[in-house]
Backbone as CSV, one residue per row, in Angstrom:
resi,resn,N_x,N_y,N_z,CA_x,CA_y,CA_z,C_x,C_y,C_z
1,MET,-303.773,-52.119,106.556,-303.539,-50.665,106.685,-303.281,-50.245,108.177
2,ASN,-302.184,-49.568,108.334,-301.692,-49.318,109.613,-302.370,-47.856,109.867
3,ARG,-303.023,-47.550,111.085,-303.541,-46.370,111.474,-302.689,-45.520,112.318
4,ILE,-302.730,-44.183,112.139,-301.913,-43.325,112.854,-302.836,-42.110,113.367
5,SER,-302.545,-41.712,114.438,-303.259,-40.247,115.291,-302.860,-39.257,114.336
6,LEU,-303.489,-38.111,114.460,-303.258,-36.938,113.761,-301.779,-36.381,114.266
7,THR,-301.880,-36.509,115.711,-300.705,-35.826,116.314,-299.382,-36.789,115.890
8,GLY,-299.565,-38.177,115.839,-298.614,-38.954,115.270,-298.146,-38.529,113.782
9,PHE,-299.032,-38.290,113.062,-298.863,-37.883,111.717,-298.256,-36.347,111.667
10,VAL,-298.508,-35.305,112.378,-297.932,-34.124,112.586,-296.418,-34.365,112.967
11,ASP,-296.126,-35.208,113.898,-294.905,-35.462,114.453,-294.083,-35.949,112.987
12,PHE,-294.638,-36.945,112.462,-293.829,-37.495,110.996,-293.593,-36.183,110.195
13,VAL,-294.796,-35.480,109.860,-294.557,-34.447,108.840,-293.433,-33.306,109.190
14,LEU,-293.509,-32.862,110.465,-292.376,-32.049,111.062,-290.919,-32.706,111.231
15,GLU,-290.859,-33.992,111.409,-289.696,-34.595,111.454,-289.145,-34.855,110.213
16,ALA,-289.839,-35.105,109.132,-289.545,-35.248,107.515,-289.051,-34.111,107.205
17,GLY,-289.903,-32.736,107.462,-289.700,-31.606,106.889,-288.235,-31.041,107.444
18,ALA,-287.990,-31.508,108.720,-286.900,-31.120,109.300,-285.317,-31.976,108.663
19,GLY,-285.693,-32.678,107.913,-284.565,-33.676,107.247,-284.326,-34.785,107.778
20,GLY,-285.064,-35.153,109.111,-284.639,-36.338,109.653,-285.339,-37.455,109.034
21,VAL,-284.943,-38.735,109.435,-285.684,-39.812,108.947,-286.854,-40.087,110.017
22,ALA,-287.843,-40.036,109.419,-289.064,-40.063,110.149,-290.024,-41.303,110.024
23,ASP,-290.384,-42.054,110.990,-291.268,-43.201,110.924,-292.618,-42.596,111.556
24,PRO,-293.777,-42.626,110.746,-295.077,-42.015,111.253,-295.572,-43.213,112.458
25,LEU,-295.135,-44.472,112.673,-295.607,-45.062,113.463,-294.550,-45.375,115.055
26,LYS,-293.624,-44.727,114.924,-292.615,-44.779,116.054,-293.406,-44.051,117.163
27,GLU,-293.166,-44.557,118.281,-293.293,-44.035,119.558,-292.476,-42.780,119.834
28,ARG,-293.025,-41.786,120.155,-292.185,-40.554,120.271,-291.539,-40.716,121.690
29,LYS,-290.115,-40.306,121.793,-289.459,-40.494,122.983,-290.014,-39.432,123.940
30,GLY,-290.309,-39.896,125.268,-290.712,-39.088,126.283,-292.230,-39.242,126.379
31,ASP,-292.979,-40.000,125.155,-294.115,-40.344,125.261,-294.414,-41.858,125.615
32,SER,-293.909,-42.388,126.524,-293.759,-43.786,126.602,-295.259,-44.406,126.914
33,ALA,-295.881,-43.498,127.644,-297.338,-43.898,128.050,-298.353,-43.020,127.093
34,PRO,-298.693,-43.712,125.852,-299.263,-42.926,124.806,-300.741,-42.283,125.588
35,ASP,-301.274,-42.910,126.617,-302.496,-42.270,127.217,-302.267,-41.446,128.463
36,TYR,-301.053,-40.710,128.503,-300.659,-40.143,129.670,-301.636,-38.861,129.760
37,TYR,-302.078,-38.149,129.072,-303.353,-37.239,129.387,-304.562,-37.464,128.971
38,HIS,-304.810,-38.920,128.830,-306.167,-39.610,128.452,-307.069,-39.094,129.503
39,PRO,-306.778,-39.222,131.022,-307.934,-38.784,131.848,-308.290,-37.437,131.869
40,LEU,-307.432,-36.504,131.697,-307.709,-35.218,131.774,-308.714,-34.881,130.349
41,ARG,-308.123,-35.415,129.302,-308.696,-34.979,127.981,-310.317,-35.747,128.227
42,ASP,-310.425,-36.858,128.771,-311.811,-37.421,128.759,-312.674,-36.465,129.863
43,ALA,-312.054,-35.999,130.915,-312.919,-35.288,131.726,-313.288,-34.087,130.894
44,ILE,-312.281,-33.260,130.437,-312.727,-31.984,129.687,-313.904,-32.595,128.649
45,VAL,-313.803,-33.439,127.799,-315.025,-33.698,126.827,-316.272,-34.080,127.527
46,GLU,-316.267,-34.857,128.770,-317.222,-35.167,129.593,-317.906,-33.910,130.117
47,MET,-317.074,-33.045,130.740,-317.570,-32.080,131.426,-318.465,-31.168,130.326
48,HIS,-318.004,-31.037,129.322,-318.834,-30.257,127.982,-320.025,-31.116,127.600
49,ARG,-319.767,-32.362,127.278,-320.794,-33.303,126.964,-322.297,-33.322,127.840
50,GLN,-321.818,-33.297,129.167,-322.919,-33.448,130.125,-323.119,-31.983,130.557
51,ASP,-322.532,-31.019,130.479,-322.904,-29.633,130.723,-322.610,-29.391,132.317
52,LEU,-321.292,-30.112,132.721,-321.082,-29.874,134.092,-320.177,-28.504,134.484
53,LEU,-319.966,-28.294,135.559,-319.314,-27.098,135.985,-317.733,-27.557,135.912
54,PRO,-317.078,-26.449,135.661,-315.220,-26.755,135.673,-314.928,-27.427,136.823
55,VAL,-315.455,-27.174,137.816,-314.900,-27.765,139.269,-314.899,-29.249,139.151
56,THR,-315.500,-29.822,138.335,-315.671,-31.215,138.163,-314.181,-31.903,137.593
57,LEU,-313.545,-30.941,136.974,-312.124,-31.320,136.560,-311.094,-31.506,137.489
58,ASP,-311.640,-30.973,138.744,-310.308,-31.230,139.947,-310.442,-32.535,140.441
59,ALA,-311.496,-33.392,140.051,-311.560,-34.828,140.452,-310.392,-35.501,139.620
60,VAL,-310.117,-35.232,138.489,-308.884,-35.772,137.921,-307.831,-35.669,138.586
61,VAL,-307.341,-34.659,139.144,-306.329,-34.340,139.714,-306.205,-35.188,141.278
62,ALA,-307.385,-35.158,141.893,-307.617,-35.911,143.030,-307.522,-37.609,142.991
63,ARG,-307.975,-37.953,141.754,-307.696,-39.388,141.700,-306.174,-39.932,141.149
64,GLU,-305.487,-38.963,140.847,-304.011,-39.276,140.348,-303.263,-39.800,141.659
65,THR,-302.654,-40.741,141.274,-301.435,-41.310,142.486,-300.035,-40.875,142.142
66,SER,-299.822,-40.501,141.093,-298.379,-39.800,140.622,-298.524,-38.430,140.936
67,GLU,-297.711,-37.884,141.882,-297.495,-36.532,142.203,-297.072,-35.571,140.852
68,LYS,-296.143,-36.351,140.042,-296.197,-35.430,138.716,-297.152,-35.315,137.981
69,LYS,-297.982,-36.406,137.794,-299.270,-36.183,136.835,-300.343,-35.270,137.596
70,ARG,-300.128,-34.918,138.917,-301.106,-34.114,139.658,-300.711,-32.822,139.419
71,ARG,-299.403,-32.500,139.211,-298.995,-31.419,138.839,-299.340,-30.838,137.338
72,VAL,-298.930,-31.821,136.620,-298.899,-31.593,135.186,-300.519,-31.400,134.829
73,PHE,-301.539,-32.153,135.250,-302.865,-32.275,135.243,-303.426,-30.805,135.634
74,ALA,-302.899,-30.616,137.033,-303.483,-29.153,137.683,-303.056,-28.212,136.786
75,ARG,-301.760,-28.012,136.151,-301.513,-26.881,135.191,-302.468,-26.841,134.201
76,GLY,-302.643,-27.897,133.658,-303.518,-28.121,132.408,-304.988,-27.515,132.591
77,ILE,-305.622,-27.889,133.794,-306.932,-27.526,134.171,-306.665,-26.018,134.445
78,GLU,-305.713,-25.520,134.919,-305.545,-24.042,135.234,-305.722,-23.204,133.749
79,GLY,-304.980,-23.617,132.807,-304.926,-23.155,131.470,-306.303,-23.347,130.813
80,TYR,-306.896,-24.504,130.912,-308.249,-24.969,130.314,-309.252,-23.828,131.050
81,ARG,-309.213,-23.532,132.428,-310.093,-22.597,132.707,-310.194,-20.927,132.034
82,ARG,-308.666,-20.666,131.797,-308.557,-19.388,131.329,-309.159,-19.667,130.010
83,PHE,-309.127,-20.733,129.246,-309.730,-20.698,127.827,-311.508,-20.770,128.145
84,LEU,-311.845,-21.192,129.078,-313.394,-21.251,129.436,-313.921,-19.926,129.765
85,GLU,-313.221,-18.801,130.148,-313.399,-17.498,130.305,-313.420,-16.784,128.980
86,THR,-313.272,-17.262,127.842,-313.085,-16.522,126.597,-314.662,-16.252,125.904
87,GLY,-315.482,-17.145,126.381,-316.750,-16.870,125.854,-317.703,-18.227,126.503
88,THR,-319.097,-18.023,125.903,-320.135,-19.020,126.452,-319.864,-20.230,125.428
89,MET,-319.852,-21.405,125.989,-319.653,-22.420,125.364,-320.935,-23.518,125.084
90,LYS,-321.030,-24.230,124.168,-322.225,-25.267,124.054,-321.601,-26.485,123.340
91,TRP,-321.760,-27.485,123.840,-321.046,-28.850,123.501,-321.988,-29.059,122.174
92,PHE,-321.177,-29.769,120.807,-321.855,-30.518,119.817,-320.592,-31.422,119.616
93,ASP,-321.099,-32.678,119.083,-320.350,-33.782,118.769,-319.180,-33.247,117.559
94,PRO,-317.962,-33.447,117.846,-317.062,-32.971,116.547,-317.034,-34.057,115.695
95,PRO,-316.800,-33.501,114.300,-316.914,-34.298,113.361,-315.334,-35.085,113.403
96,ARG,-315.454,-36.290,112.665,-314.230,-36.947,112.488,-313.945,-37.668,111.273
97,THR,-312.885,-37.843,110.637,-312.634,-38.478,109.345,-311.511,-39.193,109.566
98,ARG,-311.122,-39.887,108.356,-309.924,-40.659,108.296,-309.563,-40.279,106.725
99,TYR,-308.139,-40.383,106.501,-307.776,-40.209,105.296,-306.475,-41.195,104.728
100,ARG,-306.319,-41.648,103.938,-305.418,-42.623,103.479,-304.228,-41.906,102.974
101,MET,-302.933,-42.235,103.405,-301.626,-41.980,102.867,-300.785,-42.994,102.842
102,GLY,-300.831,-43.362,101.436,-299.826,-44.635,101.490,-300.386,-46.075,102.058
103,ALA,-299.861,-46.550,102.773,-299.949,-47.652,103.817,-300.618,-47.240,105.161
104,HIS,-300.889,-46.012,105.515,-301.205,-45.466,106.452,-302.767,-44.913,106.404
105,GLU,-303.453,-44.803,107.420,-304.657,-44.329,107.524,-304.776,-43.395,108.778
106,VAL,-304.672,-41.970,108.427,-304.744,-41.083,109.460,-305.975,-40.669,110.088
107,ASP,-306.201,-40.535,111.585,-307.423,-40.282,111.994,-307.249,-38.947,112.163
108,VAL,-308.268,-38.115,111.839,-308.474,-36.920,111.956,-309.584,-36.560,113.046
109,ASN,-309.116,-36.468,114.411,-310.033,-36.697,115.515,-310.055,-35.545,116.444
110,PRO,-310.794,-34.255,115.938,-310.782,-33.348,116.989,-311.607,-33.810,118.246
111,GLU,-311.075,-33.278,119.505,-312.098,-33.848,120.764,-312.967,-33.036,121.194
112,LEU,-312.969,-31.723,120.670,-314.100,-30.589,121.272,-314.804,-30.085,119.830
113,GLY,-316.250,-30.104,120.074,-317.199,-29.466,119.201,-317.768,-28.572,120.221
114,LEU,-317.415,-27.149,120.049,-317.965,-26.251,121.003,-318.490,-24.908,120.112
115,ALA,-319.645,-24.621,120.414,-320.415,-23.288,119.835,-319.762,-22.242,120.953
116,ILE,-318.856,-21.485,120.569,-318.352,-20.510,121.278,-318.872,-18.998,121.057
117,ASP,-319.796,-18.802,122.066,-320.588,-17.330,121.465,-321.277,-17.399,120.105
118,GLU,-321.856,-18.722,120.112,-322.739,-19.253,119.062,-321.862,-19.545,117.698
119,THR,-320.888,-19.362,117.761,-319.806,-19.751,116.507,-319.207,-21.301,116.706
120,PRO,-319.611,-22.237,115.733,-319.213,-23.501,116.009,-317.736,-23.482,115.737
121,HIS,-317.060,-24.342,116.772,-315.587,-24.350,116.657,-315.239,-25.825,116.931
122,VAL,-314.564,-26.529,116.028,-314.046,-27.743,116.018,-312.458,-27.829,116.435
123,ILE,-312.228,-28.246,117.651,-310.867,-27.997,118.323,-310.325,-29.640,118.669
124,LYS,-308.817,-29.304,118.322,-307.925,-30.309,118.822,-307.243,-29.825,119.830
125,MET,-307.120,-30.582,121.047,-306.500,-30.316,122.260,-304.900,-30.601,122.136
126,TYR,-304.021,-29.759,122.681,-302.559,-30.018,122.645,-302.377,-29.990,124.170
127,PHE,-301.841,-30.881,124.762,-301.610,-31.090,126.036,-299.860,-31.165,126.220
128,ARG,-299.292,-31.329,125.343,-297.542,-31.769,125.537,-297.104,-30.403,126.438
129,GLY,-295.994,-30.859,127.236,-295.042,-29.708,127.760,-294.317,-28.943,126.725
130,GLU,-293.893,-29.666,125.685,-293.154,-28.895,124.804,-293.806,-27.597,124.240
131,PRO,-293.387,-26.541,123.959,-294.172,-25.719,123.288,-294.818,-25.783,121.955
132,LEU,-295.980,-25.378,121.814,-296.716,-25.508,120.433,-296.213,-24.471,119.821
133,THR,-295.405,-25.038,118.693,-294.807,-24.009,117.779,-295.623,-23.565,116.835
134,PRO,-295.296,-22.341,116.174,-296.339,-21.840,115.087,-296.107,-23.095,113.815
135,ARG,-295.258,-23.710,113.654,-294.986,-24.794,112.265,-296.023,-25.887,112.646
136,ARG,-296.067,-26.264,114.097,-296.923,-27.484,114.573,-298.381,-26.986,114.324
137,THR,-298.540,-25.874,114.937,-299.934,-25.283,114.695,-300.556,-25.109,113.454
138,SER,-299.692,-24.554,112.720,-299.844,-24.669,111.352,-300.284,-25.724,110.339
139,VAL,-299.632,-26.789,110.782,-299.784,-28.184,110.117,-301.049,-28.765,110.406
140,MET,-301.284,-28.570,111.823,-302.448,-29.166,112.539,-303.669,-28.683,112.034
141,LEU,-303.739,-27.247,112.136,-304.855,-26.519,111.548,-305.012,-26.713,110.066
142,SER,-304.079,-26.840,109.354,-304.347,-27.157,107.840,-304.928,-28.515,107.689
143,LEU,-304.610,-29.642,108.466,-305.070,-30.791,108.405,-306.405,-30.738,108.846
144,LEU,-306.916,-30.267,109.895,-308.232,-30.092,110.324,-308.954,-29.402,109.339
145,ALA,-308.787,-28.277,109.011,-309.698,-27.461,108.027,-309.573,-28.088,106.513
146,GLY,-308.635,-28.748,106.329,-308.577,-29.354,104.868,-309.292,-30.458,104.869
147,ARG,-309.324,-31.432,105.982,-310.103,-32.525,105.853,-311.623,-32.466,106.358
148,LEU,-311.772,-31.468,107.169,-313.071,-31.295,107.713,-313.886,-30.095,107.313
149,GLY,-313.294,-29.034,106.413,-313.713,-27.979,106.023,-314.916,-28.122,105.316
150,ARG,-314.959,-29.185,104.238,-315.998,-29.490,103.377,-317.024,-30.013,104.071
151,ILE,-316.751,-30.924,105.301,-317.885,-31.322,105.945,-318.658,-30.438,106.678
152,CYS,-318.039,-29.357,107.228,-318.395,-28.345,108.234,-318.223,-27.027,107.699
153,PRO,-318.816,-26.703,106.719,-318.861,-25.283,106.269,-319.131,-24.205,107.369
154,GLY,-318.546,-23.102,107.366,-318.781,-22.152,108.570,-318.084,-22.443,109.855
155,HIS,-317.618,-23.354,110.167,-317.201,-23.874,111.279,-315.613,-23.103,111.303
156,VAL,-315.231,-23.063,112.661,-313.770,-22.446,112.802,-313.136,-23.555,113.431
157,PHE,-311.786,-24.008,112.936,-311.090,-25.229,113.345,-309.863,-24.439,114.155
158,GLY,-309.750,-24.978,115.413,-308.726,-24.669,116.349,-307.795,-25.748,117.089
159,VAL,-306.540,-25.446,117.455,-305.803,-26.149,117.972,-305.657,-25.404,119.363
160,LEU,-306.133,-25.965,120.523,-305.974,-25.490,121.886,-304.854,-25.897,122.734
161,ASP,-303.851,-24.809,122.847,-302.798,-24.929,123.729,-303.248,-25.257,125.053
162,VAL,-303.763,-26.172,125.855,-304.539,-26.588,126.971,-303.697,-25.548,128.153
163,ARG,-302.332,-26.139,128.355,-301.581,-25.533,129.394,-301.647,-23.836,129.670
164,HIS,-301.777,-23.236,128.267,-301.751,-21.726,128.462,-303.304,-21.129,128.005
165,GLY,-304.043,-22.137,127.738,-305.662,-21.668,127.694,-305.594,-20.852,126.364
166,LYS,-304.909,-21.108,125.302,-304.612,-20.362,124.195,-305.204,-21.030,122.901
167,LEU,-306.375,-20.748,122.095,-306.836,-21.341,121.068,-306.435,-20.613,119.829
168,HIS,-305.645,-21.271,118.928,-305.111,-20.882,117.671,-306.266,-21.520,116.705
169,ALA,-306.715,-20.718,116.032,-307.921,-20.894,115.060,-307.598,-20.524,113.595
170,VAL,-308.561,-20.969,112.553,-308.419,-20.875,111.205,-309.953,-20.982,110.733
171,SER,-310.500,-20.136,109.726,-311.622,-20.656,109.476,-311.869,-20.369,107.958
172,THR,-311.033,-19.724,107.064,-311.102,-19.561,105.769,-310.265,-20.264,105.036
173,PRO,-310.457,-20.530,103.642,-309.488,-21.079,103.066,-308.202,-20.250,102.691
174,GLU,-308.481,-18.994,102.565,-307.249,-18.245,102.520,-306.389,-18.114,103.551
175,GLU,-306.930,-18.139,104.868,-306.119,-18.124,106.076,-305.325,-19.360,105.897
176,ARG,-305.943,-20.828,105.651,-305.115,-21.969,105.501,-304.082,-21.814,104.657
177,PHE,-304.245,-21.218,103.482,-303.119,-21.080,102.467,-302.153,-20.249,103.001
178,ASP,-302.363,-18.893,103.685,-301.436,-18.123,104.272,-300.476,-18.922,105.448
179,MET,-301.235,-19.759,106.263,-300.587,-20.604,107.137,-299.790,-21.477,106.657
180,LEU,-300.014,-22.129,105.591,-298.986,-23.136,104.992,-297.967,-22.584,104.291
181,ARG,-298.186,-21.352,103.672,-297.074,-20.396,103.000,-296.036,-20.020,103.958
182,ALA,-296.596,-19.804,105.234,-295.765,-19.071,106.279,-294.888,-20.150,106.807
183,SER,-295.403,-21.463,106.928,-294.831,-22.666,107.638,-293.617,-22.944,106.670
184,ASN,-293.901,-22.876,105.264,-292.778,-23.263,104.388,-291.725,-22.103,104.419
185,GLU,-291.901,-21.057,104.639,-291.078,-20.061,104.612,-290.115,-20.101,105.882
186,GLY,-290.666,-20.634,107.054,-289.949,-20.942,108.345,-289.002,-21.850,108.393
187,ARG,-288.818,-22.528,107.177,-287.539,-23.879,107.094,-286.498,-23.193,107.329
């Protein structure tokens, strides 16, 4: 059985919906380094897990040897700090699951579990430079809430556009249905 990331699966769904020939396991053009954002992603998770100050994220930029990565990571940190200003946050381990789709197994793996102003949020971070479209947001939120909603009743599911510090969230089945319907109407 082939494993595919949630992001890879979302790419597959969006490409297939656009009428293209999509292969869920192909590497995305421009993402030649699949772990490009890995140092920043891990630093954000560890900052919350260990209850560290946001200034600790600056070390990720300082460690980078690539000028381009330093610029990209600095912009991500700036956006993430804007997100941190939206409320008080306390870490919890985010739930994870997998589900089978034909010969593939999709990892549903949100990186952050944060109680924001005491409301539990399960969050997938989005780092890419290309804009986070409403359709991509809708598919990601539907997958997160659809696969984890039964495990985590009362939780809010979100996709965080890290560069812009904007959390896109959904919490009820009705909201998920409305998002899917809007996504299909946008074709």
